[in-house]
C-alpha positions in Angstrom: 76.3 -32.8 74.3 74.3 -29.9 72.6 70.7 -30.1 72.0 70.0 -30.3 68.1 67.2 -28.0 66.9 66.2 -26.5 63.6 66.1 -23.0 63.3 62.3 -22.7 63.6 62.2 -24.9 66.6 64.7 -22.9 68.5 62.1 -19.9 68.0 59.4 -21.8 69.6 61.7 -23.1 72.5 62.8 -19.4 73.1 59.1 -18.1 73.3 58.3 -21.0 75.8 61.6 -20.1 77.9 60.9 -16.3 78.0 57.8 -16.5 80.3 58.2 -13.3 82.2 61.4 -12.1 80.6 61.3 -9.6 77.9 63.7 -9.8 74.9 66.9 -7.9 75.8 67.2 -4.3 74.1 70.3 -4.9 71.8 71.9 -1.8 72.4 72.9 -2.9 76.1 74.2 -6.3 74.8 77.6 -7.7 73.6 78.2 -10.2 70.9 81.3 -11.9 69.2 81.9 -10.5 65.9 84.0 -12.7 63.6 85.4 -13.4 60.1 82.6 -14.8 58.1 82.1 -18.4 59.0 79.8 -20.9 57.4 77.0 -22.9 59.5 78.2 -26.5 59.3 74.5 -27.6 58.8 73.2 -25.3 55.9 76.5 -23.4 54.7 75.0 -20.0 55.4 77.9 -17.5 56.4 77.6 -15.5 59.5 79.9 -12.8 61.0 78.8 -13.6 64.6 79.1 -16.4 66.7 75.6 -18.0 66.6 73.3 -21.0 67.9 70.6 -21.8 65.4 71.3 -18.8 63.3 70.6 -16.5 66.5 73.6 -14.2 67.5 74.7 -15.3 71.2 74.7 -12.1 73.3 75.4 -11.2 76.7 74.9 -8.2 79.0 78.7 -7.7 79.6 81.7 -9.0 77.5 83.2 -11.2 80.4 80.7 -14.0 79.8 81.7 -14.4 76.1 85.5 -14.4 76.7 85.6 -18.4 76.7 83.5 -18.7 73.6 85.7 -15.9 72.0 88.8 -18.0 73.0 87.4 -21.0 71.1 86.5 -18.9 68.0 90.1 -17.8 67.9 91.6 -21.3 68.3 89.5 -22.0 64.8 90.8 -19.0 63.1 87.6 -16.9 63.3 89.4 -13.5 64.4 86.9 -12.9 67.1 86.0 -9.3 68.7 83.6 -8.9 71.5 81.6 -5.7 70.6 77.9 -4.1 71.2 75.5 -5.9 69.0 72.8 -3.9 67.4 72.3 -5.9 64.2 69.2 -7.3 62.4 69.7 -10.9 63.3 67.6 -12.8 65.8 69.4 -13.0 69.4 69.6 -15.6 72.1 71.2 -14.8 75.6 74.0 -17.0 76.8 71.8 -17.8 79.8 69.1 -18.9 77.3 71.4 -21.0 75.1 72.6 -22.8 78.1 69.2 -23.3 79.5 68.1 -24.8 76.2 70.9 -27.4 76.3 73.6 -25.2 74.2 71.4 -25.8 70.9 73.2 -26.1 67.7 71.7 -26.2 64.2 69.9 -29.2 63.2 71.4 -31.7 60.4 70.4 -30.6 56.9 67.1 -32.4 56.0 68.4 -33.0 52.5 71.3 -34.9 53.9 69.1 -37.3 56.3 68.8 -40.6 54.9 65.2 -41.6 53.7 
């Protein structure tokens, strides 16, 4: 089961996890570009496979193949390409180490 994070909580969790590892240089990393797809929690659309609004990246395309296959099954038209965009990133290994985080439930939908 995926860990639920709010977007700002993921930033803190990544900072805690990155002890000795610097943030990767985007030019060397790959991501899955897709047709625009809304975040299930907030509705914001992304053209990348993301976790909590962070683009999931890997050093080579191979580790992303499974996730591209899943994206294809739901009609996202995936393409693995080099990522050089402005959105924050999370490596596939970081994503796994943090419990495969997903965006938290919208706060305005929580019962009070």
